[in-house]
N, C-alpha and C positions, 0 to 999 in steps of 0.2 A: 389666755390659754388655761384650760381647766386643769387643775391638779387633782390627784387621787388623795382623798382624805379618809382616814380610818378613825371612827369614833368607837370607843369602848366604854360602855357605861351600863351598869345593871339597873338603872332607873330609866325605863322606856320613855317617859315624858321628857326628861332632861336630854336624853340622846336625840329624840325627835326634834326638839327645839334647836339644838345645835346643828343637827343635820339640815334643817330648813334654812338656817342662816348661811351655812356653807353653800347650799345649793343656790340661794339668792345671789351669792358672790360668784357663781358660775363654776363651782367645783363639783367633781364626781365624788359621791359619798357612799361608804360602806359602813354599816352599823353592826356591831357585835355587842351582845349583853354579857359576855364572859370572855376570858382570855383564850380559851381553846380555839374558837373560830377566829379570833383575832390573830393568833399565831399562824394558823393556816393561811389567812389572808396576807399576812406580812410576807410569807415565803412565796406565795403564788402570784401576788399582784404588785408587790413592792410599792406601798403607798409613798406619797411625797411628804406626808406629815401624819402624826398620830395624836389624837386627843384622847386622854384616858382619865377616868374618874380615879381618884386617889384610893378611896376605900371601897373595895368590892369583896364579896365572898369568894373564897377559893384563892386564886392568884390575884393579889392586890395590884393596883396601878404601879406601885413602887417596884414590885417584882417584875411586872411586864416591862417597865422602863429598864430595869437592870438587864433583863433578857435581851432587849433590843440593843443596848449599849455594849454588850459583851459578845454580840454576834458580828463577825467581821463583814458579813453581807448586808446587815441592817443598821449598823451603828451610825451611819450618816443620816439616818431619818430623824428629824426633830420630833421630840415628844413634848406635848404640852399637857400638864395636869389641869383638870377641870374638877373643882370640888366645892362643896358647900362649906368646907372647913377653911375659915379665913384666918386661923391662928398662925402666928409667925413660925411656930415650931413645924407645922405641917408644910408651910411654904418652903422652909429651909430644908426639910427632909426631901421634898420634891426636887429642889435644885441640886442637892447633894447627890441624888440618884442619877443626875444627868439630864434633867428636864431643861428644855429651852425657854420655857415660860410656865406660869401658873395663873390660871383664870379662876375667879370665884363665881359660883353659881348664884343666882342666874346670870348667865354670861350676857354681857352688854355687846350689842352688835358692833359698835365702834371699836371696842377693845378687841373683839374677834377679828375684825377687818385689819386692825393695826398689826396684831400678831401674825396673821397670815401674810400680810405685805412684807413684814420684816423678815420672817423665816423662809419664805418662798420667793 
Protein backbone atom coordinates (compact mmCIF):
# COMPACT_ATOMS: atom_id res chain seq x y z
CA UNK A 1 0.00 0.00 0.00
CA UNK A 2 1.60 3.30 -1.01
CA UNK A 3 1.96 6.00 1.59
CA UNK A 4 2.12 9.75 1.00
CA UNK A 5 5.64 11.01 1.71
CA UNK A 6 6.53 14.69 2.03
CA UNK A 7 10.20 15.61 1.57
CA UNK A 8 11.29 19.12 2.54
CA UNK A 9 14.86 19.96 1.58
CA UNK A 10 16.44 23.07 0.07
CA UNK A 11 19.10 20.91 -1.65
CA UNK A 12 17.45 19.65 -4.87
CA UNK A 13 19.87 16.76 -5.44
CA UNK A 14 19.43 15.42 -1.92
CA UNK A 15 15.64 15.75 -2.17
CA UNK A 16 15.59 13.99 -5.55
CA UNK A 17 17.75 11.13 -4.27
CA UNK A 18 15.48 10.58 -1.27
CA UNK A 19 12.39 10.87 -3.47
CA UNK A 20 13.74 8.22 -5.88
CA UNK A 21 14.35 5.80 -3.01
CA UNK A 22 10.85 6.37 -1.59
CA UNK A 23 9.33 5.81 -5.04
CA UNK A 24 11.34 2.58 -5.43
CA UNK A 25 9.69 1.45 -2.21
CA UNK A 26 6.30 2.14 -3.79
CA UNK A 27 5.33 5.40 -2.09
CA UNK A 28 3.77 8.59 -3.47
CA UNK A 29 6.17 11.49 -3.01
CA UNK A 30 5.82 15.27 -2.88
CA UNK A 31 8.97 17.42 -2.68
CA UNK A 32 9.11 20.98 -1.36
CA UNK A 33 12.25 23.08 -1.29
CA UNK A 34 10.96 25.37 1.45
CA UNK A 35 8.50 25.24 4.31
CA UNK A 36 5.72 27.40 2.77
CA UNK A 37 4.68 24.85 0.13
CA UNK A 38 5.28 22.08 2.66
CA UNK A 39 2.80 23.59 5.12
CA UNK A 40 0.18 23.91 2.36
CA UNK A 41 0.72 20.27 1.41
CA UNK A 42 0.47 19.22 5.05
CA UNK A 43 -2.98 20.76 5.36
CA UNK A 44 -4.28 19.82 1.92
CA UNK A 45 -2.97 16.27 1.48
CA UNK A 46 -2.10 15.07 5.00
CA UNK A 47 1.01 13.02 4.27
CA UNK A 48 1.71 9.84 6.20
CA UNK A 49 5.29 10.87 6.97
CA UNK A 50 7.53 13.94 6.61
CA UNK A 51 11.26 13.92 5.89
CA UNK A 52 12.84 17.32 6.43
CA UNK A 53 16.33 18.73 6.30
CA UNK A 54 17.40 20.12 9.66
CA UNK A 55 19.12 23.26 8.39
CA UNK A 56 17.21 25.30 5.80
CA UNK A 57 16.97 29.02 5.15
CA UNK A 58 13.85 30.71 6.48
CA UNK A 59 11.84 28.21 8.47
CA UNK A 60 14.21 25.49 9.63
CA UNK A 61 13.40 21.81 9.88
CA UNK A 62 13.24 22.24 13.66
CA UNK A 63 10.63 24.96 13.25
CA UNK A 64 8.65 22.85 10.79
CA UNK A 65 8.71 19.88 13.18
CA UNK A 66 7.56 22.13 16.02
CA UNK A 67 4.72 23.44 13.83
CA UNK A 68 3.59 19.90 12.99
CA UNK A 69 3.81 18.64 16.57
CA UNK A 70 1.75 21.57 17.91
CA UNK A 71 -1.05 21.36 15.33
CA UNK A 72 -3.80 19.05 16.59
CA UNK A 73 -4.61 17.90 13.03
CA UNK A 74 -1.01 17.13 12.12
CA UNK A 75 0.74 16.04 15.31
CA UNK A 76 0.24 12.33 14.58
CA UNK A 77 2.42 12.57 11.45
CA UNK A 78 5.92 11.20 12.07
CA UNK A 79 8.74 13.61 11.24
CA UNK A 80 12.18 12.32 10.28
CA UNK A 81 15.14 14.66 10.06
CA UNK A 82 17.54 14.11 7.18
CA UNK A 83 20.76 16.06 7.57
CA UNK A 84 24.42 16.05 6.69
CA UNK A 85 25.02 17.12 10.30
CA UNK A 86 25.96 13.95 12.16
CA UNK A 87 26.88 15.68 15.41
CA UNK A 88 25.23 14.35 18.57
CA UNK A 89 23.97 17.84 19.44
CA UNK A 90 22.06 18.13 16.16
CA UNK A 91 20.58 14.66 16.55
CA UNK A 92 19.57 15.44 20.12
CA UNK A 93 17.94 18.73 19.06
CA UNK A 94 15.97 16.88 16.40
CA UNK A 95 14.72 14.26 18.78
CA UNK A 96 13.87 16.89 21.40
CA UNK A 97 11.80 18.71 18.75
CA UNK A 98 9.64 15.61 18.42
CA UNK A 99 11.23 13.79 15.50
CA UNK A 100 10.61 10.07 15.19
CA UNK A 101 14.03 9.44 13.67
CA UNK A 102 17.17 11.12 12.32
CA UNK A 103 18.94 9.97 9.16
CA UNK A 104 22.34 11.23 8.05
CA UNK A 105 22.96 12.25 4.42
CA UNK A 106 23.63 10.60 2.13
CA UNK A 107 20.74 8.40 3.19
CA UNK A 108 21.36 4.67 3.03
CA UNK A 109 18.56 2.78 1.24
CA UNK A 110 18.34 0.08 3.92
CA UNK A 111 18.17 2.67 6.70
CA UNK A 112 15.38 4.48 4.85
CA UNK A 113 13.47 1.25 4.28
CA UNK A 114 13.84 0.35 7.97
CA UNK A 115 12.62 3.77 9.08
CA UNK A 116 9.60 3.63 6.78
CA UNK A 117 8.74 0.09 7.87
CA UNK A 118 9.02 0.99 11.53
CA UNK A 119 7.06 4.25 11.37
CA UNK A 120 4.37 3.29 8.85
